[in-house]
VOBA-374060 format. One line per 3 residues: number of its first residue (from 1); their letters; for each residue z negated, x, y of C-alpha. Coordinates in nm, 3 decimals. Example, Ala and Ser with C-alpha at 12.3 -4.5 7.8 and 13.67 -1.06 7.14 Angstrom:
BEGIN
1	as	-0.780/1.230/-0.450 ~ -0.714/1.367/-0.106
***
This chain:
BEGIN
1	xxx	-0.318/0.757/-2.753 ~ -0.129/0.987/-2.941 ~ 0.189/1.140/-2.803
4	xxx	0.355/1.466/-2.704 ~ 0.270/1.752/-2.520 ~ 0.531/1.969/-2.373
7	xxx	0.550/2.284/-2.170 ~ 0.787/2.344/-1.901 ~ 0.768/2.697/-1.726
10	xxx	1.098/2.687/-1.508 ~ 1.118/2.493/-1.193 ~ 1.485/2.398/-1.261
13	xxx	1.369/2.204/-1.559 ~ 1.554/1.849/-1.569 ~ 1.228/1.693/-1.585
16	xxx	1.070/1.866/-1.310 ~ 1.366/1.840/-1.075 ~ 1.375/1.447/-1.139
19	xxx	0.991/1.435/-1.052 ~ 1.043/1.623/-0.743 ~ 1.335/1.398/-0.648
22	xxx	1.091/1.085/-0.643 ~ 0.976/1.220/-0.296 ~ 1.307/1.041/-0.167
25	xxx	1.260/0.641/-0.163 ~ 1.623/0.603/-0.249 ~ 1.572/0.769/-0.582
28	xxx	1.234/0.601/-0.653 ~ 1.427/0.271/-0.604 ~ 1.720/0.400/-0.850
31	xxx	1.456/0.514/-1.091 ~ 1.187/0.248/-1.056 ~ 0.913/0.521/-1.048
34	xxx	0.708/0.645/-0.807 ~ 0.417/0.955/-0.811 ~ 0.049/0.920/-0.800
37	xxx	-0.172/1.270/-0.735 ~ -0.497/1.346/-0.877 ~ -0.678/1.209/-1.177
40	xxx	-0.860/0.916/-1.012 ~ -0.494/0.759/-0.947 ~ -0.402/0.823/-1.278
43	xxx	-0.690/0.638/-1.424 ~ -0.649/0.358/-1.142 ~ -0.276/0.285/-1.255
46	xxx	-0.377/0.293/-1.622 ~ -0.652/0.060/-1.552 ~ -0.453/-0.161/-1.340
49	xxx	-0.199/-0.223/-1.622 ~ 0.078/-0.034/-1.494 ~ 0.296/0.181/-1.698
52	xxx	0.249/0.568/-1.681 ~ 0.596/0.708/-1.804 ~ 0.464/1.081/-1.812
55	xxx	0.202/1.272/-1.652 ~ 0.260/1.633/-1.528 ~ -0.032/1.865/-1.539
58	xxx	-0.070/2.215/-1.433 ~ -0.148/2.501/-1.659 ~ -0.489/2.557/-1.436
61	xxx	-0.606/2.210/-1.492 ~ -0.504/2.174/-1.882 ~ -0.848/2.249/-2.029
64	xxx	-1.027/2.045/-1.774 ~ -0.822/1.732/-1.816 ~ -0.533/1.719/-2.103
67	xxx	-0.781/1.491/-2.340 ~ -0.880/1.232/-2.085 ~ -0.535/1.215/-1.980
70	xxx	-0.365/1.180/-2.326 ~ -0.588/0.858/-2.321 ~ -0.389/0.705/-2.047
73	xxx	-0.026/0.839/-2.136 ~ 0.141/0.965/-2.457 ~ 0.404/1.191/-2.260
76	xxx	0.252/1.512/-2.080 ~ 0.427/1.806/-1.954 ~ 0.218/2.135/-1.905
79	xxx	0.391/2.292/-1.605 ~ 0.390/2.646/-1.499 ~ 0.226/2.700/-1.148
82	xxx	0.601/2.735/-0.976 ~ 0.695/2.442/-1.180 ~ 0.392/2.225/-1.066
85	xxx	0.431/2.329/-0.680 ~ 0.777/2.181/-0.694 ~ 0.635/1.822/-0.763
88	xxx	0.322/1.821/-0.554 ~ 0.290/1.796/-0.141 ~ -0.087/1.849/-0.149
91	xxx	-0.243/2.150/0.004 ~ -0.496/2.180/-0.264 ~ -0.365/1.982/-0.532
94	xxx	-0.609/1.864/-0.825 ~ -0.310/1.965/-1.101 ~ -0.215/1.604/-1.185
97	xxx	0.075/1.413/-1.066 ~ 0.172/1.090/-1.263 ~ 0.477/0.915/-1.268
100	xxx	0.441/0.521/-1.264 ~ 0.667/0.231/-1.336 ~ 0.715/0.006/-1.035
103	xxx	0.478/-0.300/-1.036 ~ 0.622/-0.656/-1.066 ~ 0.394/-0.769/-0.764
106	xxx	0.622/-0.557/-0.531 ~ 0.926/-0.696/-0.439 ~ 1.209/-0.672/-0.155
109	xxx	1.215/-1.022/-0.080 ~ 1.017/-1.362/0.069 ~ 1.062/-1.682/-0.084
112	xxx	0.963/-2.037/-0.013 ~ 0.762/-2.011/-0.334 ~ 0.581/-1.710/-0.174
115	xxx	0.516/-1.934/0.133 ~ 0.328/-2.197/-0.099 ~ 0.055/-1.919/-0.172
118	xxx	-0.271/-2.101/-0.122 ~ -0.436/-1.770/-0.016 ~ -0.494/-1.578/0.273
121	xxx	-0.261/-1.298/0.342 ~ -0.172/-0.976/0.578 ~ 0.160/-0.982/0.778
124	xxx	0.256/-0.649/0.899 ~ 0.533/-0.606/1.175 ~ 0.659/-0.289/1.153
127	xxx	0.339/-0.086/1.076 ~ 0.521/0.253/1.007 ~ 0.242/0.504/0.975
130	xxx	0.181/0.572/0.604 ~ -0.201/0.653/0.651 ~ -0.251/0.345/0.832
133	xxx	-0.057/0.146/0.617 ~ -0.257/0.288/0.291 ~ -0.602/0.239/0.460
136	xxx	-0.493/-0.124/0.570 ~ -0.444/-0.205/0.236 ~ -0.757/-0.047/0.110
139	xxx	-0.971/-0.257/0.364 ~ -0.737/-0.599/0.241 ~ -0.854/-0.509/-0.114
142	xxx	-1.197/-0.465/-0.029 ~ -1.237/-0.807/0.174 ~ -1.050/-1.022/-0.074
145	xxx	-0.663/-1.038/0.064 ~ -0.444/-0.922/-0.242 ~ -0.103/-1.004/-0.056
148	xxx	0.036/-0.814/0.214 ~ 0.386/-0.941/0.337 ~ 0.580/-0.625/0.527
151	xxx	0.806/-0.703/0.797 ~ 1.104/-0.462/0.886 ~ 1.018/-0.111/0.955
154	xxx	0.672/-0.112/0.755 ~ 0.620/0.235/0.546 ~ 0.705/0.192/0.163
157	xxx	0.410/0.086/-0.078 ~ 0.517/0.349/-0.295 ~ 0.507/0.626/-0.102
160	xxx	0.256/0.892/-0.194 ~ 0.078/0.930/0.138 ~ 0.016/0.529/0.113
163	xxx	-0.099/0.553/-0.219 ~ -0.342/0.837/-0.133 ~ -0.475/0.677/0.169
166	xxx	-0.511/0.355/0.004 ~ -0.754/0.520/-0.282 ~ -0.557/0.317/-0.547
169	xxx	-0.601/-0.028/-0.369 ~ -0.190/-0.025/-0.340 ~ -0.208/-0.037/-0.689
172	xxx	-0.338/-0.378/-0.683 ~ -0.168/-0.529/-0.435 ~ 0.097/-0.820/-0.410
175	xxx	0.346/-0.672/-0.188 ~ 0.648/-0.891/-0.022 ~ 0.921/-0.681/0.195
178	xxx	1.118/-0.899/0.401 ~ 1.394/-0.835/0.693 ~ 1.259/-1.111/0.908
181	xxx	0.870/-1.140/0.975 ~ 0.941/-1.375/1.224 ~ 1.133/-1.607/0.929
184	xxx	0.855/-1.536/0.721 ~ 0.613/-1.665/0.987 ~ 0.748/-1.971/1.006
187	xxx	0.771/-2.047/0.652 ~ 0.436/-2.012/0.617 ~ 0.366/-2.215/0.891
190	xxx	0.554/-2.497/0.745 ~ 0.309/-2.470/0.422 ~ -0.011/-2.500/0.647
193	xxx	-0.062/-2.170/0.698 ~ -0.211/-2.061/1.050 ~ -0.076/-1.756/1.157
196	xxx	-0.294/-1.541/1.351 ~ -0.156/-1.276/1.573 ~ -0.400/-0.970/1.618
199	xxx	-0.358/-0.880/1.981 ~ -0.543/-0.710/2.285 ~ -0.387/-0.963/2.534
202	xxx	-0.589/-1.196/2.758 ~ -0.620/-1.553/2.657 ~ -0.625/-1.507/2.287
205	xxx	-0.974/-1.635/2.107 ~ -1.209/-1.369/2.104 ~ -1.302/-1.237/1.754
208	xxx	-1.646/-1.331/1.612 ~ -1.607/-1.710/1.795 ~ -1.307/-1.770/1.640
211	xxx	-1.348/-1.971/1.318 ~ -1.112/-1.838/1.007 ~ -0.984/-2.089/0.736
214	xxx	-0.901/-2.031/0.386 ~ -0.526/-1.949/0.364 ~ -0.491/-1.796/0.721
217	xxx	-0.256/-1.501/0.768 ~ -0.335/-1.224/0.984 ~ -0.031/-1.060/1.149
220	xxx	-0.115/-0.672/1.266 ~ 0.168/-0.520/1.461 ~ 0.356/-0.211/1.496
223	xxx	0.077/0.095/1.613 ~ 0.298/0.191/1.933 ~ 0.470/-0.158/2.034
226	xxx	0.237/-0.413/1.880 ~ 0.378/-0.761/1.758 ~ 0.733/-0.813/1.843
229	xxx	0.846/-1.070/2.066 ~ 0.987/-1.249/1.812 ~ 0.714/-1.251/1.591
232	xxx	0.461/-1.348/1.852 ~ 0.694/-1.676/1.927 ~ 0.635/-1.786/1.583
235	xxx	0.251/-1.733/1.541 ~ 0.011/-2.065/1.581 ~ -0.292/-1.873/1.736
238	xxx	-0.428/-1.529/1.822 ~ -0.723/-1.311/1.832 ~ -0.826/-1.018/1.981
241	xxx	-1.156/-0.765/1.929 ~ -1.386/-0.755/2.200 ~ -1.454/-0.367/2.317
244	xxx	-1.628/-0.172/2.544 ~ -1.491/-0.134/2.929 ~ -1.211/0.115/2.915
247	xxx	-1.114/0.057/2.598 ~ -0.819/-0.087/2.546 ~ -0.706/-0.153/2.161
250	xxx	-0.787/0.041/1.813 ~ -0.581/0.179/1.568 ~ -0.375/-0.079/1.397
253	xxx	-0.571/0.004/1.051 ~ -0.899/0.002/1.220 ~ -0.818/-0.323/1.413
256	xxx	-0.683/-0.479/1.074 ~ -1.027/-0.391/0.891 ~ -1.264/-0.540/1.171
259	xxx	-1.066/-0.892/1.144 ~ -1.038/-0.864/0.795 ~ -1.420/-0.851/0.778
262	xxx	-1.453/-1.155/1.006 ~ -1.219/-1.347/0.782 ~ -1.414/-1.272/0.504
265	xxx	-1.757/-1.341/0.630 ~ -1.606/-1.679/0.743 ~ -1.436/-1.795/0.434
268	xx	-1.624/-1.590/0.145 ~ -1.990/-1.534/0.241
***
């Protein structure tokens, strides 16, 4: 790919200032752009078919990465050390930050046609921690789930911490945000999906003995409060992970990974 390489020394340069502002969700939404850190995620974005608008490269990383990055994007800015510090939030940055166009597979609504999707999905009821959210997306993709439904309060899939924690999986996921996870559950149930809540409560089916089906939707609750009462009223079943005595629950991302593995094992292997 041919293109331009522009050198920037000033921290106040408009391109540098604009990239730094993408740390704010409001500005990301206005621009339709988000940031990725590192070479691996830059390559992953290019391979996934997303549009890499431009790449910011530190002077120290130029010799190592410039030729390779030019194959991904035709617009590269080589930044001085002080300028690059403004666009990274990593303690030991690799020297590569990519600005990528929003994906058509991420939407801020949930419709009847979405409920008619015949595959499985994960519904997140207020999963706020970006690292949990990203790790959960990584597990979902690993176990054949390519769609996540995000209720109110969930982390932003385009956040840098989410992207890093997902190790690129977020770039391949369909994410649908909704103001009412309970209404999404009802719509999915009306289309024949079973809505299965992950809960430590007594009375839930024991994971390992529960038989998953294709099209099941797994509900994962908030890290501190679990699944909301409104969503629990809309589920069609529940499962709990059997654990050693004295331990009541797992981290949301860990619990989701265990349950999605069982789902994958039941429906795909």
